[in-house]
N, C-alpha and C positions, 0 to 999 in steps of 0.2 A: 407476433414477435416471440412466440414460444421458443424459437431456436436461439434466442439471445440468452446469455448467462452473465450473472454477476461473478466476478473473478476475485479481486483483491482490493485492498486499500493500502496506499503507500504512506509510511510514517518515516519521518526523519528522527533519528535517535542520537543522543549525545553520549549516553553511558551504555555501551553495548553489553557489558557484563551484567548489570542489574536488569537491563531490558530482557536479556536472554533468560535470566532467572524468573522474571515475571511471566513470560509467555510459556516457558517450559514447566516451571515448578508450581506456579500459582494457577494459571489457566489450564495447564495440562496439554498444551499443544505440542506438536512434533515439528522438528526442523525438516523441511522438505528439500532445501538446497541452501548452499552458502557459497559465496564467491567473493574474491578480493581483486581489485583492479585499480588502475590509475588513469587520470584524465589524459595525460600525455604519455605516450609510449610508442615504441617502434618495433619492427621485426614481426615475428609470427603472430603477435597478439594485437597488432594495431587495428585489425578489422573489427575487433570487439570494442576497443576503447574509443573509437571515433563515432560510435553510434549515439551521439549526443542529442539527436532529435531537435533540429532548429525550431525555435518558437517555444520550446519547453523551458521552464524555469527550474526543473529538477536536475540533479546530477545525472550522468549517464547510467547510473545504476538501473533506473527504470528501463532505459533503452536496452541495456544488455540483458535484462530480464526478459523483455519481449523477444530478443534475439535468441534466447534459449541457451546462453552460455552457462556451462556448469562449472562447479568449483575446480575440477581437474584442469580446465582450460587456463586457469589463472595461476597454477602452482609454479609456473616458470618465473613469475615476477619476484624479484628480491629487492630488499631495501638498498643494497649497495649498488644497484644499477642506476641510481639517481643521486644528484648532488644533495638534495634535501629529502630525507627519508619519508616525510609525511605530506609533502606538497601534492595536493590533488589525489591522494590515496583514499579510496573508499571501499566499502563492502556492502553487499546486500544479502539478506537472509530471508528466506520465505518460511513462514511458520503457519501451521493450521491443524485442524483436528483430523484431516484426511486429505486425499489428493484433490488438487484444484479442479479436476474434472467434475466433482460433485460436492465440493466444499468451498466456502468463502475463506480466503486466507489473508495474511498480513505480509506485506513486504517491508522489511526494516532496513532503511538506508542509513549507514553510518559513515560519516566523513571523519577521518582520523584527526584532522586539525580543528574540528569544531566541537566544543564542549557542551553547548546547549543551544536551544532554539526558542525564540520568543513565540508564545502561543497567541493566537487570535481567538475569535469566537466562532470560527467557521465550522470546526469539527466539534460536535456535541456529544459524541460517544458511540460505542459499539455495545449492543445488548446481546448477551448469550445466555443460554439455559444450561447450567451445569452445577448440580449439587456438589460434584467433586471439586470444582473450582472454589466454591464457597468453603468447603472443608479444607482444601489446601491452604487457602488464605488464612484461615483461622489457625491452622497448625504452624504456619510460618510467621504468624503475627503480622501479616500484611494488612495495612489499615483497611477496614470495611465500615461503611456507614449504611444502615438500613434506611432507605428512602421511601419504601412502600413495603407492604407485607410480603415477605419472601423475596425482596429485591434489594440488592446491596450495591452501593456505588464504591468503586475503587479507582485507583489511578495507576497507569503504567508509568515508569520513569519518564520524566519529561512533562508530566501533567495530563496525558491523554486519558480521558475518562472511559471507564468500562462499567457496565451494569450487569451484574450477575444474578440471574434468577435461580433460586434454590430449588431447582427441579431439573430433571434430565429427560431428554427426548430420545427414546430408543431408535436406533437405526436412522438417525437424521443428523444433519449438520447442526451443532449447538449454536452457531452464529445466526442470530435471528434478524438483526437489522443494524444498519449504519445510519446515524442521525447527523444531518447537515443543516446548518442555519441558512435561512433565506430571508430576504428583505421584503419580498412581495410574493405571497404564497400562490396567488392565482397566476401570476406571470410565470412562476417556476413550474406550476402544473402544466401550463400550456407548453412549455419547453420540453419537460420530461415525458409528458404523455402524448401530446400531439406531434411533437417532432421526433422524440426518441422511442415512442411506442410503448411506454410503460403503462401498466394497468393500475388503477386506483383500488386499493384493498380497503382502506379506511380514510375517512376525511372528517375533521372536526373544525368547523369554521370558528367556533368560540375559542378553542385553544390554538387556533392557527397551525394545525399540523395535518399531515397527510402521509399515509403509508403506501408506497408504490413497489411494484416488482414486475418481473417478467414471467415468473411461474410460482405456483403455490409452494413448491419444495425448495425454493432458493432464498438466500439472504435478501431481505427487503431494504429499500431505501426510504428512510423517513425524512421528510422535510418539515422543519420547525421554524415558524415565523419568529423573527426577532425585531426589536425596535432599534432604529438608529443605523442600520446597515451591517454588512458582513465584513469583518476584518480578518484577512488571511494571515497577516503578520509573516514571520519567517518560517514558521513550522508547517505551513500549509501542505496538504497532501494531495493525493490524486486517487480517484476511484476508477477501476478498470472493469470493462465488460468485453465479452466476445460476441460476435455475430457471424453468420455465414460469410465467407470472404466476398462472395458476389454482391453482398449488400453494401460493402464499404464505399464504392464509388457513388452509389445512389445517396448514401447518407451524407457524404461530403457535398454533393450537388445540392441536396436539400438545404443544408446549412448555408451554402452560398446564396441560394435563392431567397432564403429568409433573413439574410444579412446577419447571421449569427457568427460568433467568433470561432475561428479555426486556428488553434495554436500551432499545430503541425499538420500541414496538408498530407494527404494520403501518400505513404512512402512504403517501399518494400525493403525489408531488412534481411540481408543475406548472412547466413552463418555457414561457413564451410563444412560440408558433410552433413548438414542438417536442413530442415525445411526452411523455406523463405516465408516470413510472416509479413503481412501487410498491417499497417497501423495508421490511424488518424487520431489526433488529439484535439478535443473541443473544449470550450468553456461555456458554462451556463450563464444566465443573466447576472449571477452574483460572483462569477469568476471561478467557480469550482471547476477544477480540471477533470476531464473525462476522457479516458483512453478507450478506444474501440480497436480490437484486434481481430484478425481473421481466425475463426474458431478452429478450422481444420488443422492448420499448421501449428496453432498455439497448443493444441492438445498434445502434439508430439513434443513440443519444446518445454512443456511445463511438467514433465513427468518427475516423480519424486526421486531424489538421489539418496540411495541407502547410506551413503557416507556423509550426508548433510550435517548431522549432529557432530560428528567427529571433525569435519572441516571447520565448523563454527568454533569448537573447543580449541582446535589447533590455531585458528586465526586469533582468538582472544589471548591464548598463551604467548603467541609471537608478537602481540601488540605492546610495544614499549613506548607508545606515544606520550603517555602521561609523564614517564620518566624523562623522555627526551625534552619535552617542553619545560619541565621543572629544571633540568640541568642547564638549559639555555635561558633560564629566567624569563620565559615567555608564557603567557597564559594562552590556552586554546581560545580560538575565536568564538564569539557568540553569534548565532545565526539570527 
């Protein structure tokens, strides 16, 4: 399974400005792409907005990401095109330390009408090695708590935990692992290893944890056993991987034979003028969403946009949703 790659994790964010500050100014990540769209639309952009992936509980941001829609594709959307300016409007921003070809990145999904999301216990944190991030956090007085020697816990806006190791890895992706909660470690290992083909790098029965991955130089997946079950709440995310496109039908067939949950059956997503990418979305025994995409097309669609940071800044400057909701005496929804 060496040809499979860990790609990104999807976060739902309520405060886009502070979230951008955290990823850019504290962690030191770069904006790889940014786009804005709406759930319901028509005309030239409808092909992008209807990629909602039936069976998925996420907004279409993830689907349009898979389809490779860039920020420039959305610039035709204006608020006065719709009766209610923020109904169904969302944006997605990809951030990372380098191209998704060889770095694990974050997808930040922002819904203009949602102010916050309730956290569960499903996502337990991302660990990265960056002395610069630790230094940045101290300079910006971003809260840090030393939880082990040289390891600091901090939170992104919304409460998502990050663990910063005060060291740097030259010529390597600083993102080391994503930690997810599981209710039955052995059952989860059977799923992720025997069905999805991951290798066990570390296993600690006493601490009920295991470290998995597809390759030594990739971001790892850590499974941490918890008592009482896994609660995804409203803020639940999704982890994404790629594999050779020819493996996707076999992967779907395997899940069917093993009676595993398939949230979105294998589907081809067409983007005019760009590659067609195939996608299947699964769920593990604890309900963690897992997206697999065809690697060949995805590499073409996930290229960095040199205008990404400017597109994000422009989108934030144009975002008057807080003022609109205040003017109409309406609070933003809570997810």
